[in-house]
N, C-alpha and C positions, 0 to 999 in steps of 0.2 A: 542514381541516388537523383529523388526531385527534388524541388525548390522548396518544399512545404516538410521533409522529411524529419529535419531539426526541430521543427514547432511539433510535430505529431508526436516525436518521442518525450520532447521536457512537457508537453502537456498531459499525455496519459501516465509520467511521473508525477505530475500533481496531482490527477485524479485519483490515483492510486493513495498515495499518501494524505489527500485528504480524508478519503475513506478510510486509513487508517488512523488518522487524528480524532476523526468524529467516532471509533469503536473502544479508541482507548479512553477519551473524556467519559464516553457511557461508563467505563470501568470505574474510573475513577468517582462519576457520579452516584455510582450503585455499590460502594464498596460497604456499605451496612446496610444493604437490602437485604431483609431475613424473608420478605413474602413476596413472589410475584404472581401473576397471573395463572401461569403454569403448576405453581404450588412450589413450597420449598425457597430456598436463598438462591437469589441472584448468579447467574454462573456466567464468569468471565468469559470473554471473547477475543478471539484472535485473528488476524487478517492471513491469509494464504494469497501469495502473489505469485504469477504464473507468467511466464514469456510470451508474448506474440510477435509471431513474425510477420514484418510490413514487406512489401515487394516480394510476395510469393510468387509472382509472374516471373520474377526478375532469375530467382531463385530455379523455376523449371527452365527458363532459357540457358543458362548456363549448363545446365545438364544436358541441353541438345545440343551445344555448342562447344563439343570437345577440342575442333581445331586450334580453336584461341589460344594465346599463350598465357602462360600463370600472371600476370598482372590484371590481364582483362578479367580474367574468371574472378581473383580477389574482388575487384570492383564490384562485380555482380551477384556479390553474395548478399542473403536478404537482412534487413536492416530489424533490428529487435525493438519492442517497447515492453513496458509492464503494465499487467491487468490486474482485477482482483479473482482468481480464482473462487473462492469462497470464504465464508466467515463461520468459524466453528467454535462452539463452546469448549472450554478448555477441561480438561479431565480432574483436576483437582479437587479433591474431596473438601467439602465445607468444615470450616472451622467451628468447634462447639465450644459454646461459653455457658458458664452456669450462671442464669439469669431466671430463677423461676418466677419474678413478678412480670415478665416479658410475657406479651400475648402470644407470640409463635414460639414460646417454651413447650417441649415435650414432656411427657408425664415425668419423669426423670430431673425436668427443670434446668434442662438443656438447650440453647437456641443454636442453631445453625447460621453463621455468618460466610458470607463469600469467602473463598481463600483469593484475597486482593491484596497485594502489598502495595499502599499506594506511592511509596517510592519507587519502586520499579516501574510501574505505572508512569508517572513522571518523567523518569529517565525514557521511556519509551515513545510518549509524547514529545519531549525535546530533539530525539531523534527524528521522527518523523517531522518534524518544522524544519530540521535542520536540510533534511532531504528535500522537502517540497522548496523550501529557499534556493538549493541548489540547482532544482529543475528551474526555478524562474529566473536564476542567472543563466541558466544555459539559452533559454528562450530569448531574454534579453540580447545576449551574445550573438546568437543567431540573428535577431531582427538589426543589431548593427552592422553584421558584416554584410545583409542584405542590403541596407541602406547606403552602405558605402560602395559597393558593387555598383549599385543602379548610379550614384553619383559620380563612379568612375566611367562608367558607359556612358553617360549624358555630356561628359565631359570632352 
């Protein structure tokens, strides 16, 4: 494990949650959008996370060092962080509302609205914000530990 692995993991988490916050915010902002450039109502988007292995070289070394004891092999397992695999459109069908005067109404007078529940989106937003804050806290803790270690070594 290198000196900066803790920072790398925390910053990858912050980046992933920042993307999630942006996507959820766009969902909330477009909850009533009935017409997009692609045509039809806005489609809710979801973020798909993926695990990213750090220190892949350490993993390869642990496979070649079969003579090491278990404790040493455990310390050489690769660290993982989080990344964005993709941002996908939800498969939810639009909500049809009878509004014959609306410019986007179909021939029967129904308007297709995005199937977005603002309450659920707000809960997702709060969860993403809390996860972001937890990563900031982990980063700060790592910084404090490194500072104290340097102070001890200088002393």
